[in-house]
C-alpha positions in Angstrom: 59.8 49.4 117.6 61.0 45.9 118.5 59.0 43.4 120.5 61.3 43.8 123.5 61.0 47.6 123.3 57.2 47.2 123.3 57.3 45.0 126.4 59.5 47.5 128.2 57.2 50.3 127.2 54.2 48.4 128.6 56.0 47.8 131.9 56.9 51.5 132.0 53.3 52.5 131.5 52.1 50.2 134.3 54.8 51.6 136.6 53.7 55.2 135.8 50.1 54.3 136.5 50.9 52.7 139.8 53.1 55.6 140.9 50.3 58.1 140.1 47.7 56.2 142.1 50.1 55.7 145.0 51.3 59.3 145.2 47.7 60.6 145.4 47.3 58.6 148.6 50.7 58.7 150.2 51.1 62.3 151.4 53.9 62.8 153.9 53.3 59.9 156.3 56.2 58.0 157.8 57.3 55.1 155.5 56.3 51.8 157.0 59.1 49.8 155.3 61.9 52.4 154.7 64.7 50.6 152.8 67.9 51.8 151.2 68.8 49.5 148.3 72.5 49.6 147.5 73.6 48.6 144.0 77.2 47.4 143.3 79.4 50.3 142.5 82.7 50.4 140.5 85.8 52.4 139.9 89.6 52.6 139.7 92.3 55.2 139.4 90.8 57.1 142.3 87.2 57.5 141.0 84.1 55.5 141.8 80.4 55.7 141.0 77.8 54.7 143.5 74.1 54.0 142.9 71.0 52.9 144.7 67.4 53.5 145.4 65.3 54.3 148.5 61.9 52.5 148.7 59.0 52.0 151.1 58.7 48.3 150.4 59.5 45.2 152.4 62.6 43.3 151.3 61.8 40.8 148.6 60.8 37.3 149.6 63.6 34.7 149.4 63.6 32.4 146.4 62.8 28.8 147.5 63.6 25.6 145.5 60.4 24.1 144.2 58.2 27.0 145.0 54.8 27.5 143.3 54.7 29.6 140.1 52.4 32.1 141.9 55.1 32.7 144.5 57.5 33.8 141.7 54.8 36.0 140.1 54.1 37.7 143.4 57.8 38.3 144.1 58.4 39.7 140.5 55.3 41.9 140.7 56.4 43.3 144.1 59.6 44.3 142.5 57.8 46.5 139.9 55.0 47.8 142.2 57.5 49.8 144.2 56.8 52.8 146.5 59.7 55.1 145.7 60.8 57.8 148.1 61.9 61.1 146.5 64.0 63.8 148.1 65.6 61.6 150.7 68.8 63.3 151.9 71.7 60.9 151.9 75.4 60.8 152.7 77.8 58.5 150.8 81.2 57.6 152.1 84.0 55.4 150.7 87.3 55.5 152.6 88.0 59.1 153.5 85.8 60.5 150.7 82.2 61.5 151.2 79.5 63.4 149.5 75.9 64.4 150.0 73.1 63.7 147.6 69.3 63.2 147.5 67.0 60.7 145.7 65.2 61.8 142.5 61.5 61.6 141.9 61.8 57.8 141.2 63.8 57.2 144.4 67.2 56.7 142.7 70.5 58.2 143.8 73.8 58.4 142.0 77.1 60.0 142.9 80.7 60.0 141.6 83.4 60.4 144.1 87.2 60.9 144.0 88.7 58.4 146.4 92.4 57.7 146.8 92.3 54.6 149.1 90.4 52.0 147.1 91.0 48.4 147.9 91.0 45.9 145.1 89.2 43.8 144.1 86.3 44.8 146.4 85.9 47.6 148.9 82.9 48.8 150.8 81.1 52.1 150.7 78.4 53.3 153.1 75.2 55.2 152.4 73.2 56.7 155.2 70.5 59.2 156.0 72.0 62.7 156.1 69.0 64.1 158.0 65.7 62.8 159.4 63.1 62.0 156.7 59.4 61.8 157.4 59.9 60.5 160.9 62.8 58.2 160.0 65.8 59.3 162.2 68.6 56.9 161.0 69.1 54.3 158.3 72.0 53.0 156.2 73.3 50.3 154.0 76.7 48.9 152.9 77.5 49.1 149.2 80.0 46.8 147.5 82.3 48.4 145.0 84.3 46.5 142.3 87.8 48.0 142.0 90.2 47.1 139.3 93.6 46.7 140.9 96.8 48.1 139.3 97.9 44.7 138.0 94.7 44.1 136.0 94.8 44.9 132.3 91.6 43.4 130.9 87.9 43.8 131.7 84.8 42.2 130.3 81.6 44.1 129.5 78.7 41.7 128.9 75.0 42.0 128.0 72.6 39.7 130.0 69.4 38.9 128.2 70.0 36.3 125.4 73.8 36.6 126.0 74.1 34.6 129.2 70.4 34.3 130.3 68.0 32.6 127.9 65.2 35.2 127.6 63.8 35.2 124.1 63.7 39.0 123.7 62.4 38.6 120.2 59.4 36.8 121.5 57.6 39.5 123.6 55.1 37.4 125.5 57.5 34.6 126.0 59.9 37.1 127.5 57.2 38.6 129.8 56.0 35.1 130.9 59.5 34.0 131.8 60.2 37.2 133.6 57.0 36.9 135.7 57.0 33.2 136.4 60.7 32.3 136.7 63.1 32.7 139.5 66.9 32.9 140.0 66.8 29.2 140.6 64.8 28.2 137.6 65.9 30.6 134.8 68.3 29.0 132.3 71.7 30.2 131.3 73.2 29.4 127.9 75.3 26.2 128.0 78.9 26.9 128.8 78.4 30.6 129.5 79.4 30.4 133.2 82.4 28.3 132.4 83.5 30.7 129.7 83.1 33.7 132.0 85.0 32.1 134.8 87.8 31.4 132.4 87.8 35.0 131.1 87.9 36.2 134.7 91.3 34.6 135.1 93.3 36.1 137.9 90.8 38.9 138.6 89.6 40.5 135.4 86.5 42.6 136.4 83.1 41.9 134.8 80.5 44.6 134.1 77.0 43.5 133.2 75.3 46.2 131.0 71.7 45.5 130.3 68.4 47.2 129.2 66.6 45.3 131.9 65.1 47.6 134.6 66.6 48.1 138.0 63.5 46.4 139.4 65.2 43.1 138.3 68.5 43.9 140.1 68.1 41.4 143.0 66.9 38.7 140.7 69.8 39.1 138.3 72.4 39.2 141.1 70.9 36.0 142.5 70.9 34.4 139.1 74.6 35.2 138.5 75.5 33.8 141.9 73.4 30.7 141.6 74.7 29.8 138.2 78.4 30.5 139.0 79.0 33.7 137.0 81.7 36.1 138.1 80.3 38.8 140.4 80.2 42.4 139.1 78.2 45.6 138.8 74.9 45.4 137.1 74.3 48.6 135.1 70.6 48.6 134.4 68.0 51.3 133.5 65.1 53.1 134.9 62.0 52.1 132.8 60.5 55.6 133.2 63.4 58.0 133.6 65.6 56.5 131.0 62.9 56.2 128.4 64.0 59.5 126.8 67.3 58.0 125.6 66.1 54.5 124.8 67.7 51.1 125.5 70.4 51.7 122.9 71.4 55.1 124.3 71.4 53.7 127.8 73.8 50.8 127.0 76.2 53.0 125.1 76.2 55.6 128.0 77.0 52.9 130.6 79.7 51.3 128.5 81.3 54.8 128.1 81.1 55.2 131.9 83.0 51.9 132.4 85.7 52.8 129.9 86.1 56.3 131.5 86.3 55.0 135.1 88.8 52.2 134.2 91.2 54.0 131.8 94.0 51.4 132.1 91.9 48.5 131.0 91.3 47.0 127.5 87.9 45.3 127.2 86.2 42.3 125.7 82.6 43.1 124.7 80.1 40.2 124.7 76.6 40.5 123.5 74.0 38.9 121.2 72.4 39.4 117.8 68.8 39.8 119.1 68.7 43.6 119.3 71.3 46.4 119.1 74.5 45.0 120.6 76.4 44.7 117.2 75.7 48.3 116.4 76.4 49.6 119.9 79.7 47.6 120.1 80.8 48.8 116.7 80.3 52.4 117.8 82.4 51.7 121.0 85.2 50.3 118.8 85.0 53.4 116.6 85.1 55.8 119.5 87.8 54.1 121.5 90.6 52.9 119.3 93.0 50.6 121.1 90.6 50.0 124.0 88.7 46.9 122.7 90.4 43.6 122.4 87.6 41.6 120.8 83.8 41.7 120.2 81.8 38.5 120.6 78.2 38.3 119.5 76.0 35.2 120.3 73.8 34.3 117.3 70.2 34.2 118.6 68.2 35.7 115.7 65.0 34.0 114.7 66.1 34.8 111.1 69.9 34.7 110.9 69.6 36.0 107.3 67.9 39.2 108.2 71.1 41.2 107.4 71.2 43.3 110.6 74.5 41.9 111.9 75.9 41.8 108.4 75.4 45.6 108.1 78.0 45.9 110.8 80.4 43.1 109.8 80.4 43.8 106.1 83.2 46.2 105.4 84.5 46.0 109.0 87.6 48.3 108.8 89.0 47.9 112.3 91.7 45.6 113.6 89.5 44.4 116.4 88.1 40.9 116.0 84.3 40.9 115.5 83.1 37.3 116.0 79.5 36.1 115.5 79.4 32.8 117.4 77.0 29.9 117.6 77.8 29.0 121.2 80.1 29.5 124.1 82.6 27.0 122.7 83.1 29.0 119.6 83.9 32.1 121.7 86.3 30.1 123.9 88.2 28.8 120.8 88.7 32.3 119.4 89.6 33.8 122.8 92.2 31.1 123.2 93.7 32.2 119.9 94.1 35.7 121.4 95.8 34.3 124.5 92.9 35.0 126.8 92.2 31.3 127.6 94.3 28.2 127.8 93.6 24.7 126.4 92.2 23.3 129.6 89.7 26.2 129.9 88.5 25.7 126.3 87.9 22.0 127.0 85.9 22.8 130.1 83.7 25.2 128.1 83.3 22.6 125.3 82.3 19.9 127.9 79.7 22.2 129.4 78.2 23.0 125.9 78.1 19.3 125.0 76.4 18.6 128.3 73.9 21.4 127.9 74.8 22.9 131.2 
């Protein structure tokens, strides 16, 4: 088990313990802070998938420039010490399509709908209570949905930790410390990553961020992407407890398969890092979906670049898809320009950002 996997297992154990103690005391009382958390959905060609969670927690505190470390710790801890609401009856609607669902034991809901009137690049869906719940009569939330328009031909699927966000997943306690004490305003992106992604976005290419991070960090990661100027897009994260049976590798592969299935007209660029399993996962995607992947880019972040893990994938690579292990964002930009995905001015902008360290 990797250090990052151990850290995630520790967080899952803590969450299970908290849930057990909380559920013993909760009973069926009316939630004091009933809240529907709507995640960004996605879809095209008439099908969309919508996700979210229902909690009995106050909305997270706003991140403030120059705040004390303990303020960040309290906000992060509050995101993990959640009071989930199971069995909440919900109705989801997008355009003329609607469906009913209910939250699972961890408060999550998920539904896939067939909708014919999607508006690109963004459209709104609505989630609301389908019936009263423990004294709550009505509640709802608007969900943003990323829609790939008919003119779009390319999408980008990107990892987050140690691909765009400096995390140090190979250093367990460093990762935990940064997660607890950092904020969307203080966490550091890799130099040139935002410039590279904005260039790849071009006229409207959709981004999908697939990560092994837990849903508890959804708001933080959205704020980080916005604050650092990355293209907006769905964050496809995981439930620390419920997704434990398939592991982080199985989760990421399943979410990538979902993106390819719901966006059948698009070819994709896959961007990840060498810290954990991205090379193996992306190689499997290339094998399963011939013709769908335009390029694979892996940021080199290994503590020991000669450990041979990435080379097990690249040695004997028998596909016509470029598989590039890159030292920085500028190296990716140069190669992408050779494929016609970036122009010379965009490459120069990425290079300048890498040289400036921003």
